[in-house]
N, C-alpha and C positions, 0 to 999 in steps of 0.2 A: 505493500500500500503503495503510496503517496504522501511522502512529511512534511508539507507545509505552512507557513505561518498566518496565523489568520486574527491575529490583532486581539484577541482577549483579552481586555481590561477588567483585571480583578475592579478596579473602582468606578469605571463605568459598570459594574453589574453590583455592584454595593448601593448605588443610588435608585438602579431600578428593584431593589429590596430583594434580588435572587436569592441571594443566604436566609432569608425568615420561612422558616417551619413553620410547620402544628406544635400545639400546644404537648407538654413534655408529656403527659399524658396520654396522647393520641399518636401513638410511636410504634413505628416498626423494628427490633431490638438488632437487626441487619443494617439498620439503617443507622448505626454507630459506627462504622468508620468514616463516614462521611459527614461527621456530625462535630463541629468541633466547640462548642458551648453551649451553656443554657443560661436566658434572660430572661427576666423577666415571665417565667413562666412558657418559652419558648424555645426550642430547641438553631440553636444557629450551626447553617449549610457554613461548612470548609469550602471556601471560595476558589481555595486552591484546588481541589477535588473534583470540583467542577469544572475547571476552565480546563485541565487534565480531558476528561474525558466527552467536554466538548469538542474540543480538539480533534481527538480520537475521530467525533463523528462526524461533525464539518470533511477530515479523511476521508472517510466512508463517503460520504455522497458525491466529492467533490470523482471520486473517483469511478464512481457510480456514473456520474452524469458523464464524465468524459467517453464512458463506451456505449452512451447512450439508453440506459436502464433508466426507467418507469417508477415515479413515487406519488404513495397517496398520503396524504396528513390528512391526521385524527383526532380534532379534540372540537367536540360537541357542546362541552357547558357556555355556557352564554359568554363567561367572561375573556374566552377563550375565543369561539363562532368568528367574528371580525376579522379578528386576527390570523386567522387560520386563515380564512379567506385573501385577504390579499396579500398573504407572504408565498399560499399555492397558486394567486393566479399570476405573481410579480418573477414564479420562477416553474411558471406555467406546469406544472403538478395539481394533479388531484385530488378534491378533498372532499372530507365528510364532517359539515359543521352542524349540523343540526338533528341528528337521528344516528347512529349506526342499528340498522337494522338486521335483526339477528343471521346469521347467517350470506348475509349480502357477500365475503368471500370463500366460505366455504362449502356452500352451496350457489357458485357462480353461474352455474347455469339456469335460474331462475331470476337470478339478477341482472343476466343477459339481456332476459325474455325482458322484464323490464324498460332494461333500457333501449330496446327497437322497440316499445311501445309509446314510449316518451322519444326518441325520435320522430317517430310518426308522426304522432299527437303533432310536434315543434313544427313540422312541417307542412301536415293539412291546416296549424293558425297560420302562417305567413304565408298561403299559396291564399288564407281569403276560403279554403273551404269549411271548418265550422259555420262560418255565416252565415250559408247555403241551407244550415241544419236547421229541424225544426226550436223551436226557443227553448225547449226543454232536454232537448238531447243535445243541443249546444251547452247551457248549460253545465251539463249532469262533464262534457266530457273534458270543458274548461276549470270542473273542479278537478279534475281528475288530473290533466294538466299541473293544475298550481301544487297538487300533491305531489306529482311528481320533480316538481322540478326544486321543489322545498325538500326533499330525500334526497334527490339522486343528480343536482345539477351541477355540483360536484363535480360527478364520475361521470358527466352525459359523453364523453367523447374515452372515452374508458373503455378498450377491446380488449383488454385482459387479466390477470391478476398482475398487482404491481410488484416490481422488483423490490420496492427499498419501501414502506410500512414508515411513518412518525408520528407518535399518539404525544401528544398536549393531556398530563393525567392518568395516571394509570386505571386509580379507581375506577377513575368513572367513563371508562375506555376502558373496563377490562374485558368485554365481551370479541371484541376489534383486533386485542393485545391476543388471550386466548384464540381467538381464530386462525390468527397470520405467527405463532406458535405451532399446531397445529401443522398447518399446509406448510414451514418449514420455513416464511418469507421473514428475510431480516424485519428486526423496528429497531428505532432510536427513541428514545422513553424517556416523556420528564418527569422525574419520581422527586417527588414530596418528600416529606420523614414521616410519614406512613405505611411507606410505598415495599414495594422486596425490587430490589437491587438487582437478584440475579435473573428477574422471569426476561426483561427483554434482552438483547444483543450487547445493546451499546444501553446505559441507564446514566443520564446528567441529572447529580443531582440536581435542582432547583424551586423554587417556589412554585406553584403550577397555580395558585388564588390568585396572585397582582399579575394586572394586564401585563405592566412595563415589562416583567421576568417576564412572560408568555413571549411577546413582541420581542425584548433581546434577542432571549433565544433564538427562535424561530428564524431573526434575522438575518443572523448569523448563520446558521443553516441551507436557508436561504439565497445568499452568497457567496458559498461554496458549489451549490447547483445549476447557478449562475454562471460563477465561471468557471465548469465542469462542463457543462453545456457548449462553453465556447467554445472549449479544447476542442471539444465533439466535433463541433461543425466549422475547424481552423484545420483540425485532421483528416477529414474525410477527401 
């Protein structure tokens, strides 16, 4: 794997609140190596270790992007949703930011059928065909299209399983993580002090509740993906 310098600044991470963990009562003992202190009843994450694993994750996604691999970013809680969408769009990645539908990856054939239906409905709407239907039928199809847009809009161009999945908040996205583990899809996961660091291929200890923290971590990963994509295009 290529080792590069990603300009991961500890002071910048402190300003974003990356180091703030959960209350000391809500912790996973397996996170002990990644915790540096306790302060006012909360655990403080060791940012030196965060920087190390974030750097490793950036190396991984850079190498994958430079080989034309495909990424999926998953983060469905309200604090993460907007950051996930903007990061994914910037890096031309697929994303899920509303709800992970059970079996979305492990039952890919069903997901693929839904995506075909979604694309067909979008094409019919753009062509004005829905307006030619009886009002009741048109309204029903528009509601269906809106529902599909909400849950599948971020993966509408996905034609197969992703090569790497980036997950924001292990607890919130546990179903998605387990599906990736089942399928052997490599995962990068933001983990707070209440998480299990052994589940993902690369776990990045970080505050997964603060918008600034989530945005900073995603921006670093996305920058690495964008650099990798540029390298891929140059070498084609």
